[in-house]
N, CA, C and O atoms as a MOPAC input file, in Angstrom:
PM7 MOZYME 1SCF
protein

 N     44.21500 1    42.01000 1    41.20600 1
 C     45.01200 1    42.29900 1    42.38600 1
 C     45.71200 1    43.64800 1    42.26100 1
 O     45.85300 1    44.37800 1    43.24200 1
 N     46.14700 1    43.96900 1    41.05200 1
 C     46.85400 1    45.23000 1    40.85700 1
 C     45.90900 1    46.41500 1    41.05200 1
 O     46.31600 1    47.46400 1    41.55200 1
 N     44.64100 1    46.24100 1    40.65300 1
 C     43.68000 1    47.32600 1    40.82500 1
 C     43.40400 1    47.57400 1    42.29800 1
 O     43.26300 1    48.72300 1    42.71700 1
 N     43.32500 1    46.51200 1    43.08700 1
 C     43.08300 1    46.63900 1    44.51600 1
 C     44.23800 1    47.36500 1    45.19900 1
 O     44.00800 1    48.22900 1    46.04500 1
 N     45.45800 1    47.03100 1    44.84800 1
 C     46.60100 1    47.69400 1    45.47700 1
 C     46.71600 1    49.14400 1    45.01300 1
 O     47.15600 1    50.00000 1    45.78100 1
 N     46.32900 1    49.43300 1    43.77700 1
 C     46.35000 1    50.81400 1    43.29400 1
 C     45.32100 1    51.65000 1    44.04200 1
 O     45.60100 1    52.78900 1    44.41700 1
 N     44.13200 1    51.09500 1    44.26100 1
 C     43.10700 1    51.80600 1    45.02400 1
 C     43.54000 1    52.02300 1    46.46700 1
 O     43.27900 1    53.07500 1    47.05000 1
 N     44.20500 1    51.02100 1    47.04000 1
 C     44.68100 1    51.13700 1    48.41800 1
 C     45.73500 1    52.23800 1    48.53500 1
 O     45.71600 1    53.02100 1    49.48500 1
 N     46.63800 1    52.29500 1    47.58700 1
 C     47.66700 1    53.33800 1    47.60200 1
 C     47.02700 1    54.71100 1    47.43400 1
 O     47.43600 1    55.66400 1    48.09900 1
 N     46.03200 1    54.83100 1    46.56100 1
 C     45.34800 1    56.10900 1    46.37500 1
 C     44.61500 1    56.53600 1    47.63900 1
 O     44.66500 1    57.70600 1    48.01800 1
 N     43.93400 1    55.59900 1    48.29500 1
 C     43.23600 1    55.92700 1    49.53700 1
 C     44.20800 1    56.33200 1    50.64300 1
 O     43.96200 1    57.29700 1    51.36600 1
 N     45.29400 1    55.60600 1    50.77200 1
 C     46.29300 1    55.96100 1    51.78900 1
 C     46.90800 1    57.32400 1    51.50800 1
 O     47.18200 1    58.09000 1    52.43200 1
 N     47.12200 1    57.62200 1    50.24100 1
 C     47.65400 1    58.93100 1    49.87700 1
 C     46.68000 1    60.05000 1    50.20100 1
 O     47.07800 1    61.10000 1    50.70400 1
 N     45.40200 1    59.82800 1    49.91300 1
 C     44.39600 1    60.84900 1    50.21000 1
 C     44.25400 1    61.07500 1    51.70800 1
 O     44.23600 1    62.21800 1    52.16400 1
 N     44.15300 1    59.99900 1    52.47400 1
 C     44.01100 1    60.14600 1    53.92300 1
 C     45.28000 1    60.69800 1    54.56000 1
 O     45.20700 1    61.45700 1    55.52700 1
 N     46.42300 1    60.33300 1    54.04000 1
 C     47.67200 1    60.89200 1    54.54100 1
 C     47.76100 1    62.38600 1    54.28100 1
 O     48.24200 1    63.14100 1    55.12500 1
 N     47.30100 1    62.80800 1    53.11900 1
 C     47.29400 1    64.23600 1    52.77500 1
 C     46.36800 1    65.00200 1    53.71100 1
 O     46.71900 1    66.08400 1    54.18200 1
 N     45.20700 1    64.45700 1    53.98100 1
 C     44.25400 1    65.11600 1    54.87800 1
 C     44.84600 1    65.23100 1    56.28300 1
 O     44.79900 1    66.30100 1    56.89100 1
 N     45.39300 1    64.14900 1    56.79300 1
 C     45.95500 1    64.16800 1    58.13900 1
 C     47.15500 1    65.08800 1    58.26400 1
 O     47.27200 1    65.82800 1    59.24100 1
 N     48.04900 1    65.04700 1    57.28100 1
 C     49.24300 1    65.89200 1    57.34000 1
 C     48.86800 1    67.36300 1    57.26300 1
 O     49.42900 1    68.18100 1    57.99300 1
 N     47.93000 1    67.71300 1    56.39500 1
 C     47.51900 1    69.10600 1    56.25600 1
 C     46.87100 1    69.61100 1    57.53600 1
 O     47.14100 1    70.73100 1    57.96900 1
 N     46.01700 1    68.79300 1    58.14600 1
 C     45.34000 1    69.17400 1    59.38500 1
 C     46.34700 1    69.41100 1    60.50600 1
 O     46.28600 1    70.43300 1    61.19000 1
 N     47.25600 1    68.48800 1    60.69400 1
 C     48.24000 1    68.58700 1    61.78200 1
 C     49.23400 1    69.72000 1    61.52000 1
 O     49.62100 1    70.42600 1    62.45000 1
 N     49.64600 1    69.89800 1    60.27300 1
 C     50.59600 1    70.96000 1    59.95000 1
 C     49.99600 1    72.33500 1    60.21800 1
 O     50.69100 1    73.21700 1    60.72400 1
 N     48.72100 1    72.53700 1    59.89000 1
 C     48.07800 1    73.82700 1    60.14600 1
 C     48.02600 1    74.12200 1    61.64200 1
 O     48.23900 1    75.26100 1    62.05700 1
 N     47.74700 1    73.11100 1    62.44500 1
 C     47.69900 1    73.31300 1    63.89700 1
 C     49.08500 1    73.66000 1    64.43400 1
 O     49.21900 1    74.56900 1    65.25300 1
 N     50.11000 1    72.94800 1    63.98600 1
 C     51.46200 1    73.21900 1    64.47600 1
 C     51.98300 1    74.57600 1    64.02500 1
 O     52.71100 1    75.22800 1    64.77400 1
 N     51.63400 1    75.01400 1    62.83200 1
 C     52.06800 1    76.34200 1    62.37300 1
 C     51.41800 1    77.42600 1    63.22300 1
 O     52.08800 1    78.37500 1    63.63200 1
 N     50.12200 1    77.29800 1    63.49500 1
 C     49.44500 1    78.27800 1    64.34600 1
 C     50.00100 1    78.28800 1    65.75900 1
 O     50.22200 1    79.35200 1    66.33800 1
 N     50.22500 1    77.11200 1    66.31100 1
 C     50.77700 1    77.01000 1    67.66100 1
 C     52.19200 1    77.57400 1    67.72100 1
 O     52.53500 1    78.30400 1    68.65100 1
 N     53.00400 1    77.24000 1    66.73800 1
 C     54.37300 1    77.76000 1    66.70500 1
 C     54.42400 1    79.26700 1    66.55200 1
 O     55.25900 1    79.93100 1    67.16700 1
 N     53.53400 1    79.80900 1    65.73400 1
 C     53.46600 1    81.26400 1    65.58800 1
 C     53.05600 1    81.94100 1    66.87700 1
 O     53.58400 1    82.99800 1    67.22400 1
 N     52.11900 1    81.34000 1    67.58900 1
 C     51.70100 1    81.90400 1    68.87500 1
 C     52.80300 1    81.86100 1    69.91100 1
 O     52.99800 1    82.82400 1    70.65300 1
 N     53.51800 1    80.76500 1    69.96900 1
 C     54.63700 1    80.66200 1    70.91700 1
 C     55.72200 1    81.67600 1    70.57100 1
 O     56.29500 1    82.30600 1    71.46000 1
 N     55.99900 1    81.83200 1    69.29600 1
 C     57.00800 1    82.80700 1    68.86200 1
 C     56.59700 1    84.23100 1    69.25600 1
 O     57.41700 1    85.00000 1    69.75700 1
 N     55.33800 1    84.57200 1    69.02900 1
 C     54.87700 1    85.90600 1    69.40600 1
 C     54.89400 1    86.11800 1    70.91100 1
 O     55.21100 1    87.21500 1    71.37200 1
 N     54.55900 1    85.09000 1    71.69000 1
 C     54.64900 1    85.21200 1    73.14700 1
 C     56.07500 1    85.49100 1    73.58800 1
 O     56.30400 1    86.32300 1    74.46600 1
 N     57.02700 1    84.80600 1    72.98800 1
 C     58.43700 1    85.02100 1    73.35800 1
 C     58.89400 1    86.43200 1    72.99500 1
 O     59.63000 1    87.05800 1    73.75800 1
 N     58.47000 1    86.93500 1    71.84600 1
 C     58.93000 1    88.25300 1    71.39500 1
 C     58.20300 1    89.39600 1    72.08400 1
 O     58.83500 1    90.38800 1    72.44700 1
 N     56.91200 1    89.29000 1    72.27200 1
 C     56.13900 1    90.39800 1    72.82200 1
 C     56.28200 1    90.48700 1    74.33800 1
 O     56.46500 1    91.57800 1    74.87800 1
 N     56.20100 1    89.37000 1    75.01800 1
 C     56.22600 1    89.38400 1    76.47500 1
 C     57.61300 1    89.11400 1    77.04800 1
 O     57.73700 1    88.91100 1    78.25600 1
 N     58.63900 1    89.10600 1    76.23900 1
 C     60.04400 1    88.97500 1    76.66600 1
 C     60.29700 1    87.76200 1    77.55400 1
 O     61.02200 1    87.86600 1    78.54300 1
 N     59.71500 1    86.62300 1    77.22200 1
 C     59.97900 1    85.39700 1    77.94300 1
 C     59.14100 1    85.17200 1    79.17600 1
 O     59.23000 1    84.10500 1    79.78300 1
 N     58.32400 1    86.14300 1    79.57500 1
 C     57.43900 1    85.91200 1    80.72200 1
 C     56.38600 1    84.89400 1    80.31500 1
 O     56.11000 1    84.70400 1    79.13100 1
 N     55.81500 1    84.25600 1    81.29300 1
 C     54.83700 1    83.21000 1    80.99300 1
 C     53.45400 1    83.81700 1    80.82000 1
 O     52.67100 1    83.88500 1    81.76700 1
 N     53.16600 1    84.24900 1    79.62400 1
 C     51.84500 1    84.74300 1    79.27700 1
 C     51.41700 1    84.02800 1    78.00300 1
 O     51.96400 1    84.29400 1    76.93200 1
 N     50.45400 1    83.13000 1    78.10400 1
 C     50.13400 1    82.26800 1    76.95800 1
 C     49.06700 1    82.81900 1    76.02000 1
 O     48.43900 1    82.04000 1    75.30300 1
 N     48.83500 1    84.13300 1    75.99300 1
 C     47.73000 1    84.64500 1    75.18800 1
 C     47.91000 1    84.39600 1    73.70600 1
 O     46.99500 1    83.90400 1    73.04600 1
 N     49.05700 1    84.72400 1    73.18000 1
 C     49.27900 1    84.51100 1    71.74400 1
 C     49.34700 1    83.02400 1    71.40100 1
 O     48.99700 1    82.62700 1    70.29000 1
 N     49.79000 1    82.21200 1    72.34200 1
 C     49.79600 1    80.77100 1    72.10900 1
 C     48.38100 1    80.24400 1    71.94100 1
 O     48.11700 1    79.45000 1    71.03900 1
 N     47.47100 1    80.67800 1    72.79900 1
 C     46.07200 1    80.25000 1    72.67900 1
 C     45.43900 1    80.76800 1    71.39300 1
 O     44.70600 1    80.04600 1    70.71600 1
 N     45.72700 1    82.02100 1    71.06400 1
 C     45.17600 1    82.60100 1    69.83600 1
 C     45.73900 1    81.88600 1    68.61200 1
 O     44.99900 1    81.58300 1    67.67600 1
 N     47.03300 1    81.61800 1    68.61500 1
 C     47.64500 1    80.89800 1    67.50000 1
 C     47.11000 1    79.48000 1    67.37800 1
 O     46.89500 1    78.98700 1    66.27200 1
 N     46.89600 1    78.83000 1    68.50600 1
 C     46.33200 1    77.48700 1    68.49400 1
 C     44.90800 1    77.50000 1    67.93100 1
 O     44.54000 1    76.62300 1    67.15000 1
 N     44.11200 1    78.49200 1    68.32700 1
 C     42.74400 1    78.59200 1    67.81300 1
 C     42.74700 1    78.84100 1    66.30100 1
 O     41.96800 1    78.23000 1    65.57000 1
 N     43.61800 1    79.73300 1    65.83600 1
 C     43.71000 1    79.97700 1    64.39500 1
 C     44.21400 1    78.74500 1    63.65200 1
 O     43.76800 1    78.46200 1    62.54000 1
 N     45.13500 1    78.01800 1    64.25900 1
 C     45.63800 1    76.79600 1    63.63700 1
 C     44.56700 1    75.72700 1    63.51800 1
 O     44.46900 1    75.05600 1    62.49000 1
 N     43.76400 1    75.56200 1    64.55900 1
 C     42.67900 1    74.58700 1    64.51000 1
 C     41.64600 1    74.99600 1    63.47200 1
 O     41.15100 1    74.15600 1    62.72000 1
 N     41.31600 1    76.29300 1    63.42600 1
 C     40.35200 1    76.77200 1    62.43500 1
 C     40.88800 1    76.57000 1    61.01800 1
 O     40.14200 1    76.15900 1    60.13000 1
 N     42.16200 1    76.85200 1    60.80000 1
 C     42.75200 1    76.64600 1    59.47400 1
 C     42.80200 1    75.16900 1    59.12200 1
 O     42.61100 1    74.79900 1    57.96400 1
 N     43.05800 1    74.32000 1    60.11400 1
 C     43.06500 1    72.87900 1    59.87100 1
 C     41.70600 1    72.37300 1    59.44500 1
 O     41.60500 1    71.58400 1    58.50600 1
 N     40.65100 1    72.81800 1    60.12500 1
 C     39.30900 1    72.38700 1    59.74200 1
 C     38.89700 1    72.96100 1    58.39100 1
 O     38.21900 1    72.29200 1    57.61200 1
 N     39.30600 1    74.20200 1    58.11000 1
 C     38.98000 1    74.78300 1    56.80800 1
 C     39.64400 1    74.00000 1    55.68500 1
 O     39.01100 1    73.70800 1    54.67000 1
 N     40.91200 1    73.66000 1    55.86200 1
 C     41.58700 1    72.88200 1    54.82500 1
 C     41.00200 1    71.47200 1    54.72600 1
 O     40.92400 1    70.90800 1    53.63400 1
 N     40.59300 1    70.90300 1    55.85800 1
 C     39.94600 1    69.59000 1    55.84500 1
 C     38.65500 1    69.63200 1    55.04000 1
 O     38.41100 1    68.75100 1    54.21500 1
 N     37.82500 1    70.64500 1    55.27000 1
 C     36.57200 1    70.75700 1    54.52900 1
 C     36.81500 1    71.06900 1    53.05800 1
 O     36.06800 1    70.59800 1    52.20000 1
 N     37.84600 1    71.85500 1    52.75100 1
 C     38.16200 1    72.13800 1    51.34600 1
 C     38.59500 1    70.87800 1    50.60800 1
 O     38.20200 1    70.65600 1    49.46300 1
 N     39.39500 1    70.06100 1    51.26100 1
 C     39.84900 1    68.81900 1    50.63300 1
 C     38.68300 1    67.86200 1    50.44100 1
 O     38.57000 1    67.22100 1    49.39600 1
 N     37.81300 1    67.76100 1    51.44500 1
 C     36.69100 1    66.83500 1    51.34500 1
 C     35.61700 1    67.32400 1    50.38400 1
 O     34.85900 1    66.51800 1    49.84500 1
 N     35.54100 1    68.63600 1    50.16000 1
 C     34.53000 1    69.18800 1    49.27100 1
 C     34.87500 1    68.99300 1    47.79500 1
 O     33.97600 1    68.91000 1    46.95800 1
 N     36.15800 1    68.91900 1    47.46800 1
 C     36.54200 1    68.74300 1    46.07000 1
 C     36.13400 1    67.34900 1    45.61200 1
 O     36.35000 1    66.36700 1    46.32300 1
 N     35.54800 1    67.26700 1    44.43400 1
 C     35.10000 1    65.94900 1    43.97100 1
 C     36.28600 1    65.05900 1    43.62800 1
 O     37.27100 1    65.50000 1    43.03600 1
 N     36.16400 1    63.81800 1    44.01000 1
 C     37.21600 1    62.84500 1    43.70300 1
 C     37.14000 1    62.49900 1    42.21900 1
 O     36.07700 1    62.57600 1    41.60300 1
 N     38.26000 1    62.12600 1    41.67000 1
 C     38.29500 1    61.75100 1    40.25900 1
 C     37.51000 1    60.46500 1    40.06000 1
 O     37.74400 1    59.47000 1    40.74500 1
 N     36.59500 1    60.49400 1    39.13300 1
 C     35.77200 1    59.31400 1    38.86300 1
 C     36.52500 1    58.38500 1    37.92100 1
 O     37.10900 1    58.81800 1    36.92700 1
 N     36.49700 1    57.11700 1    38.25300 1
 C     37.12900 1    56.14000 1    37.37700 1
 C     36.15900 1    55.77700 1    36.26600 1
 O     34.94800 1    55.92800 1    36.42600 1
 N     36.66500 1    55.31400 1    35.17300 1
 C     35.84600 1    54.95400 1    34.00800 1
 C     35.45000 1    53.49400 1    34.06100 1
 O     35.59700 1    52.78000 1    33.06900 1
 N     34.95900 1    53.04200 1    35.18300 1
 C     34.52400 1    51.65200 1    35.32200 1
 C     33.20200 1    51.45900 1    34.60400 1
 O     32.22800 1    52.15900 1    34.88000 1
 N     33.17100 1    50.51600 1    33.68900 1
 C     31.93800 1    50.18200 1    32.97300 1
 C     31.20300 1    49.05100 1    33.67700 1
 O     30.06600 1    48.74200 1    33.32200 1
 N     31.83700 1    48.42500 1    34.67500 1
 C     31.23000 1    47.27900 1    35.35000 1
 C     30.06000 1    47.70100 1    36.23700 1
 O     29.12400 1    46.92100 1    36.41500 1
 N     30.08300 1    48.88500 1    36.78600 1
 C     29.05000 1    49.30500 1    37.71500 1
 C     27.83900 1    49.89800 1    37.01800 1
 O     26.85300 1    50.22100 1    37.68100 1
 N     27.88200 1    50.05000 1    35.70700 1
 C     26.78000 1    50.68200 1    34.98000 1
 C     25.72500 1    49.68900 1    34.53700 1
 O     25.09800 1    49.92800 1    33.50600 1
 N     25.49900 1    48.66900 1    35.18900 1
 C     24.40500 1    47.78100 1    34.98100 1
 C     24.46100 1    46.93500 1    33.78500 1
 O     23.54800 1    46.14400 1    33.54500 1

């Protein structure tokens, strides 16, 4: 039972890390775009930097997602599965 709960905690931690990293990258890009729109266009409603920041945030989110998924997971030393 303890092994099952340890695996569950590890899986939840991994998926939580993936989700948080993906969402954080999108929000940082979006926030940067909104900030640049406010500073460059002096408060007028021009969403160009917001769209560009959102696109960069989504691209960074997918890049970090693929980097996390590409790294090999730590293999456990289970002797039960070796026949």
